[in-house]
N, C-alpha and C positions, 0 to 999 in steps of 0.2 A: 243101778246108777251109772251115768256116763263116766268112763275112766278119765276123760279129759276135764271134767268139771268137779267142783267141790261139792260133796254131798251136803244137803241142807234141808231144813224143814221150816215151815211157816204155819202160823195158826191165825185163822180168821175167827175172832170171838164175836158172837152176835148177841146183842141185847134187844129183845123185843120191846115195843112200845105200843100202848093201846091207841089206835086211831092214827098212827104215824108210822113212817118207814122205820125199820130196825136200825139201831146204831151199831157201829163196828168199832172195835178197839184198834186205833192206829197210832203209830209212833212216827216222830220226825227224826230222821237220822242226823247225827251230829255232823257239823260242817267239815270236820277234819277227817272223816272216815274215808277209806280208800274206795269203797263201793257205794254208789248212789248217795253221795254226801248231800244232806239237806232234803232228801226226798221223803215224802210221806209213804210209809209202808206198813205192812202188818208185822207184828212181833215175830221174830224168828232168827235163825242163824245156822251155822254149820253143825254137823253131827260129829261128835267126838267118840273116842274109843270107850269112854265110860258110859256113853249112851247105849252102845252096843252091848256092853257087859250087863248093865242094869236091865235092858230089855229082855235079854236071854233069861234072867232070873224070874221075871214076872210074866213071861209069855206074851210080850208085846213086841213092838217094832222099835228100832232105834229112832226112826223118824218121829213116831208118836212121843217118845220120851224127850227128844230134843225140842219138839214143838212146845210141850208143856214147860220144860225147863227154861227155855229162852223167854217165854212169856212171863214167867215169874221173875226171871233175872232182869228183864227190861222194864216191867211195870208193877211188880208185886201183886198181880192179880192171879189168884190160884185157879187157873183153868183146869178142868177135868180132874180135880182131886176129890177124893171121897174119904171121910166127910169133908165138907167145905170148912177150912180153918178160919179162925177169926182174923181180923186185919193185922193185929200185932204179930200173930204167928206167921202170916204171909209175908210181912215186912222182914221178919227174922229170917225166913227162907231166902228172901232176896239178898239180904246182907251176907248170909253165909255162902250163897252161891258166888257172890262177887269176891269173896275171900277164898274161893277155890275149894270149898268143902264139897265132897262128892254128893251128887244129888240123891243117889240111892241111900246114903247114910242119913241125910236130912229127912227123907220121906219116912224111913223106918223110925227114927227118933221121935218124929211128930205123930206117929201112929196113923199115917195116911197111906193111901194107895192111889196109883194112877188109874183112872177109869178110862182105859183106852177105847172102850166101846162108845164113849161119848164123842170121840174124834171121828169125823166122817171125811175120808179123802175127797178132795174137791178137784184138784188138777195137779199136773206135774210139769213144771216149766224147766226147759233146758235150753236157754238162749245160746245161739252160736254167733250172733253178730257181735261186732266189736264192743267190748266192755273191759273195764280195768281188771275185773275178776269174773270168771264164769262159774255159775252155780247150777247144780242139778237139784231142784227144790220141789219137795212134795208139799202141797198146800192142803191143810185140813180146815174144816169148819167145826165149830163147837158152840153150844149154848153158853152164854155167860153165866157165872155162878150167881145164885140169888143174892140180892142185897145191892146196896148202893156203893159199888166198888169204884173208887177213883184211882187212876193210875199214878204210881209213884216212880218217877224216873231218876236215874243216877247220872251225874255229869260224866260225859265221855261215852256213855252208852247211847243216850238219846237226848235230843234237844227239847223234846216235849212229847206228850202223849194225850190222847183225848178219845172220847166216845163221839162218833160222828156218823151221819148217814152216808151211804154211797153217793147219793145224788148231790149232797152238799160238797163232798170232796171233789166230785167231777165239776161242779160249778166253780169252785175255787181254782181248779186247774185251768179251766177255760178262761177265767179272768186273770190268770197269771199270778194268783195269790198262793198257789201251792205247786209243788214239783212232783211229778209222777214218772216212774219208769214204765216202759211198755207193758210188762206183765201185770203190774198193779192197775194200770188204767183199764186194760181188758177185763181184769177180774172185777173191778168196781162196776163196770158197765153190766156185767152179768148179774152181780149181786143186786143192782138197782132194779132189776126186773121183779124182785120178790118182796112179799109183804111181811114175812116173818121167818124165823129160823126153820120151821118145819118145811116151808116151801123151798128154802135154800138147800136144806139137806136132801129133799126129794130130787131137786135138780141135780145135785152132786151124784146121787145114786143112779140117776137115769142116763148118765154119760160115762163113757170109758175114761179111765185114767191113763191116757197115752202120753208119751213125751211130746211136749209142745216146743218145737225148735223153729222159731220164725225165720223166714228167708226173704231176700230182696227180690221183688218182682217189678219189671219195667212195663209200663203201659202208656202208650201215646206220649212218649217222651218224659214221663214222670216215673219216679221210683217209689215203691210202696213196701213197707214191712208187712208181711203176710203170714197168717197162721192157717192151719187146716180148718175146714168147716166140720160140723158134726160133733164138736166137743163141748157144746153148750154156750159158746161165746157169741153174743149178738153182733159184735164188730170183729171182723177178721183181717182188716187192712187199715194202715195208717200211712200217710205220706212220710217218706224218709227225710225229706228236707226239713231241717229244724227240729227233728225228733231227738229228744234227750233220752238216752238209753242207759245211763248209769256209768 
C-alpha cells in the first residue's frame, strides 16, 4: 500500500439475474461524511489493525477481511461467509460490529468462516489528485449470497443502499440524479460490459492488479483526468472541468 494514503478495501457484490444485467450492491454515503459525501459507492472502508490480526490467524489478507467486515457493517449482507447465516444472524453481526465487537470474535461465536477464495481482486485505486482524504483501495468482486438479501443501513454510516445495475447507475449519473467519484464511474463502465458474475470475475483475472493513480493531461487546451490503458477499463479519460472527485 502507498505510505501516503489510507489503506482500504471495497467489495463489489454481484447478484445475477436471468435475462437481465446483474445487479450490484451500492450504498449512498451520508451527506456529513468527510470523503465523497452523498456519492454512490460500493461498500468498503479503511483497514484496521484488527483486520491484520484476524487475517493472519486464518491465512487470508487484511484487505479481504476488511472488505467482508465493512459490507456487513454497512448493509448487514453476509458476503463471502460460509455457511451463509440467516438474516437475523447477519443483522446481529452488523449491530455487534457497530458496537465495536471484534470481527474475529463474532465470526467464531457464530460458527462461520470467511471464504476468502470467493473474493476476486478487481482493481487497486490510489488516486493522487486533490481529495479531502486519499485512499489506497483494493477492490474485490464476489457473488452475492443466495437468497433475497435486502440491505439494512444504519444512520450515520449510509444514507441508503440498493441493488442496481451498473448501466442504471451510469444513467442516473448522466441525468444528474446520482453522484459518482472518478474511480466508481470508471468501475461501473467496466462492469456494465459483462452479463453475469462469471464474466466479471474472468475479466478481473485477465488484467493485472496494478496501482491506478490518475493524472491530469492537457490536450488542445482542455484538461483530462487520465488512467493507464491495459487494466480493463473501457474509458481512460474524463474532462477535468466540472469533475467531482470526492
